[in-house]
Backbone as JSON, one array per atom type, in Angstrom:
{
  "sequence": "MIKEFVPYDCALALKELGFDEYSMGTFSKDTLVISIPVKRNSDFIGQSDLIVSPLYQQAFRWLFEKRGVRGCMMLEDPIDDVLRANIKLLKEKK",
  "N": [[-119.16, -2.94, -10.61], [-121.44, -4.16, -12.45], [-120.19, -4.65, -15.07], [-119.33, -7.02, -14.37], [-121.55, -8.89, -15.46], [-123.27, -10.93, -17.62], [-124.23, -9.44, -20.56], [-127.85, -8.1, -21.64], [-128.42, -9.64, -24.57], [-127.24, -11.71, -24.48], [-127.86, -13.02, -22.11], [-130.6, -13.38, -22.55], [-130.2, -15.08, -24.52], [-128.93, -17.44, -23.22], [-130.8, -17.88, -21.36], [-132.58, -19.38, -23.06], [-131.74, -21.35, -24.05], [-131.59, -22.53, -21.76], [-130.39, -21.82, -18.9], [-130.84, -21.79, -16.06], [-130.16, -21.02, -13.08], [-129.29, -19.62, -9.91], [-128.39, -16.27, -9.43], [-127.86, -13.25, -8.51], [-128.34, -10.5, -10.51], [-130.13, -9.76, -12.08], [-132.46, -8.59, -15.46], [-134.5, -6.18, -16.07], [-136.85, -5.78, -18.64], [-134.19, -4.25, -20.46], [-132.77, -3.33, -19.1], [-130.29, -3.58, -16.34], [-130.4, -4.95, -12.94], [-129.23, -5.59, -9.47], [-129.88, -7.33, -6.97], [-130.95, -8.96, -3.75], [-132.67, -10.97, -2.43], [-131.15, -13.74, -3.93], [-132.47, -14.72, -7.66], [-134.05, -17.12, -9.74], [-134.51, -18.04, -13.53], [-136.64, -19.42, -13.44], [-138.15, -18.75, -11.45], [-139.32, -16.25, -12.54], [-141.73, -17.42, -13.89], [-144.6, -16.14, -16.3], [-143.5, -13.28, -16.14], [-142.22, -11.94, -18.54], [-140.94, -9.96, -19.27], [-138.66, -10.42, -17.66], [-135.4, -11.7, -16.6], [-132.79, -13.38, -15.47], [-129.34, -12.56, -15.15], [-126.68, -13.77, -15.5], [-123.39, -13.98, -13.58], [-119.85, -13.33, -15.73], [-118.56, -15.54, -15.38], [-120.06, -17.18, -13.89], [-121.54, -18.01, -16.49], [-119.84, -19.45, -18.41], [-119.22, -21.01, -16.71], [-121.63, -22.91, -16.6], [-122.05, -23.3, -19.25], [-119.86, -24.82, -20.05], [-120.38, -27.27, -18.06], [-122.82, -27.77, -18.02], [-123.3, -27.95, -21.07], [-121.56, -29.22, -22.26], [-120.05, -26.9, -23.62], [-116.9, -26.46, -24.78], [-115.28, -24.08, -24.5], [-112.38, -21.44, -25.78], [-110.26, -18.45, -24.94], [-108.53, -15.89, -26.5], [-106.31, -13.41, -24.53], [-106.76, -11.23, -25.77], [-109.15, -11.05, -26.84], [-112.24, -9.75, -26.68], [-114.22, -10.56, -24.09], [-117.39, -10.51, -24.02], [-117.62, -11.15, -26.86], [-116.55, -13.74, -27.23], [-118.25, -14.91, -25.51], [-120.96, -14.88, -26.7], [-119.67, -16.31, -29.28], [-119.44, -18.55, -28.07], [-122.46, -19.71, -27.01], [-123.55, -19.43, -29.44], [-122.32, -21.84, -30.79], [-123.29, -23.45, -29.35], [-126.12, -23.58, -29.74], [-126.29, -24.32, -32.82], [-125.42, -26.39, -32.35], [-128.05, -28.06, -31.94]],
  "CA": [[-119.93, -4.08, -10.69], [-122.43, -4.17, -13.53], [-119.25, -5.41, -15.99], [-119.48, -8.22, -14.34], [-122.42, -9.44, -15.55], [-123.69, -10.73, -18.78], [-125.01, -8.25, -21.37], [-128.95, -8.56, -21.97], [-128.87, -10.34, -24.9], [-126.37, -13.34, -23.74], [-129.05, -13.29, -20.63], [-131.43, -13.84, -22.98], [-129.88, -16.4, -25.39], [-128.59, -18.54, -22.4], [-132.36, -18.5, -20.98], [-133.74, -19.62, -24.4], [-130.6, -22.39, -23.56], [-131.81, -23.51, -20.18], [-130.14, -21.44, -17.92], [-131.75, -21.88, -14.87], [-129.23, -21.02, -11.9], [-129.27, -18.33, -9.04], [-127.86, -14.98, -9.95], [-128.15, -11.59, -8.29], [-128.44, -9.99, -11.53], [-131.86, -9.71, -13.13], [-132.64, -7.57, -16.54], [-136.08, -5.98, -16.43], [-136.65, -4.98, -20.06], [-132.89, -4.08, -21.1], [-131.98, -2.67, -17.51], [-129.71, -4.39, -15.2], [-131.05, -4.5, -11.49], [-128.71, -6.24, -8.62], [-130.52, -7.4, -5.83], [-130.86, -10.13, -2.52], [-131.8, -12.47, -2.78], [-130.78, -14.15, -5.89], [-133.89, -15.57, -7.94], [-133.55, -18.37, -11.13], [-135.33, -17.5, -14.72], [-137.93, -20.17, -13.08], [-138.73, -17.45, -10.55], [-140.19, -15.54, -13.22], [-142.92, -17.56, -14.93], [-145.21, -15.6, -16.66], [-143.18, -12.59, -16.12], [-141.49, -13.0, -19.51], [-139.75, -9.13, -19.05], [-137.78, -10.21, -16.35], [-134.46, -12.19, -17.09], [-131.36, -13.51, -14.8], [-128.47, -12.12, -15.37], [-125.53, -14.28, -14.39], [-121.88, -13.71, -13.88], [-119.46, -14.1, -16.45], [-118.26, -17.01, -14.64], [-121.39, -18.39, -14.0], [-122.08, -18.31, -17.63], [-119.19, -19.67, -18.78], [-119.18, -22.82, -16.39], [-122.71, -23.36, -16.89], [-121.84, -24.06, -20.65], [-119.06, -25.94, -19.83], [-120.43, -28.09, -17.4], [-124.08, -28.43, -18.29], [-123.82, -28.0, -22.01], [-120.33, -29.74, -22.71], [-119.02, -26.17, -24.63], [-115.72, -25.92, -24.38], [-114.36, -22.9, -25.72], [-111.12, -20.88, -25.48], [-110.0, -17.21, -25.77], [-107.06, -15.14, -26.1], [-106.15, -12.45, -23.37], [-107.28, -9.98, -26.33], [-110.42, -11.31, -27.41], [-113.44, -9.03, -25.84], [-114.98, -11.33, -23.44], [-118.64, -10.87, -24.72], [-117.65, -11.89, -28.46], [-116.26, -15.01, -26.91], [-119.74, -15.92, -24.61], [-121.37, -15.05, -27.87], [-119.73, -16.9, -30.26], [-120.19, -20.37, -27.63], [-123.65, -19.9, -26.88], [-123.68, -19.59, -31.09], [-121.75, -22.98, -30.98], [-123.92, -24.29, -28.54], [-127.19, -23.38, -30.54], [-126.34, -24.74, -33.99], [-125.65, -28.01, -32.24], [-129.58, -28.74, -31.84]],
  "C": [[-120.74, -4.84, -11.82], [-121.51, -4.77, -14.53], [-119.23, -6.45, -15.55], [-120.25, -9.32, -14.88], [-122.63, -9.38, -17.1], [-124.34, -9.69, -19.78], [-126.05, -9.21, -21.7], [-129.07, -9.77, -23.05], [-128.3, -12.29, -24.72], [-127.17, -13.61, -22.74], [-130.15, -14.21, -21.36], [-131.35, -15.19, -23.62], [-129.21, -17.87, -24.32], [-130.12, -19.06, -21.56], [-132.8, -19.63, -21.73], [-132.67, -21.06, -24.1], [-131.18, -23.33, -22.59], [-131.77, -23.5, -19.26], [-130.76, -21.16, -16.8], [-131.0, -21.38, -13.3], [-129.61, -19.63, -11.52], [-128.47, -17.13, -9.46], [-128.61, -13.47, -8.54], [-128.45, -11.07, -9.22], [-129.67, -10.2, -12.38], [-132.16, -8.47, -14.08], [-134.22, -7.3, -16.35], [-136.18, -5.58, -17.1], [-135.21, -5.29, -20.38], [-132.21, -3.49, -19.83], [-131.48, -3.35, -16.69], [-130.02, -4.08, -13.7], [-129.95, -5.45, -10.96], [-129.45, -6.12, -7.54], [-130.21, -8.84, -5.25], [-132.23, -10.31, -2.25], [-131.88, -12.71, -4.11], [-132.29, -14.79, -6.14], [-132.95, -16.53, -9.57], [-134.56, -17.46, -12.42], [-136.54, -18.3, -14.08], [-138.83, -19.84, -12.14], [-139.8, -16.41, -11.11], [-141.11, -16.03, -13.97], [-144.17, -16.68, -15.1], [-144.84, -13.99, -16.58], [-141.76, -12.57, -17.4], [-140.36, -11.25, -19.79], [-138.65, -9.51, -18.06], [-136.54, -11.87, -16.7], [-133.49, -12.48, -15.92], [-130.37, -13.86, -15.89], [-126.94, -12.69, -15.12], [-124.24, -13.7, -14.52], [-121.48, -13.84, -15.17], [-118.82, -15.17, -16.24], [-119.06, -17.87, -14.56], [-121.48, -18.98, -15.62], [-121.21, -19.38, -18.32], [-119.19, -21.55, -18.19], [-120.32, -23.55, -16.52], [-122.78, -24.01, -18.77], [-120.86, -25.04, -20.61], [-119.49, -27.25, -18.97], [-121.81, -28.48, -17.43], [-124.03, -28.62, -19.47], [-122.74, -28.91, -22.82], [-119.2, -28.72, -23.96], [-117.58, -26.03, -24.04], [-114.71, -25.08, -25.7], [-113.23, -22.63, -25.02], [-110.86, -19.17, -26.25], [-108.47, -16.76, -25.58], [-107.75, -13.98, -25.19], [-106.9, -11.38, -24.64], [-108.66, -10.05, -26.94], [-111.37, -10.4, -26.45], [-114.09, -10.47, -24.8], [-116.62, -11.62, -23.74], [-118.62, -11.52, -25.97], [-117.01, -13.59, -28.0], [-117.57, -15.49, -26.2], [-120.15, -15.8, -26.28], [-121.5, -15.87, -28.77], [-119.91, -18.69, -29.47], [-121.27, -20.37, -27.47], [-124.27, -19.79, -28.65], [-123.66, -21.13, -31.48], [-122.95, -23.84, -30.62], [-125.66, -24.22, -29.61], [-127.25, -23.88, -32.12], [-125.6, -26.31, -33.67], [-126.72, -28.65, -32.49], [-129.77, -28.79, -33.04]]
}
């Protein structure tokens, strides 16, 4: 199940880009904790060591729907690399 959540560096970058959707994955420092009830980044105001970790599907959907990033991937591309490339493109747009 842990492989379904984005890694810490991507979760942090998504937070910096404004990701504030509900997820059951949360990083406490660099350790992933899966919990119910689900949380958003805005639930952790004042707790900078806590970051929501979305599922890959959530991250890609958010990048597409909320930020207009339209990336593509080949089946042999590692999903982490594709997500990082999409985040990098979005940061470069700023």
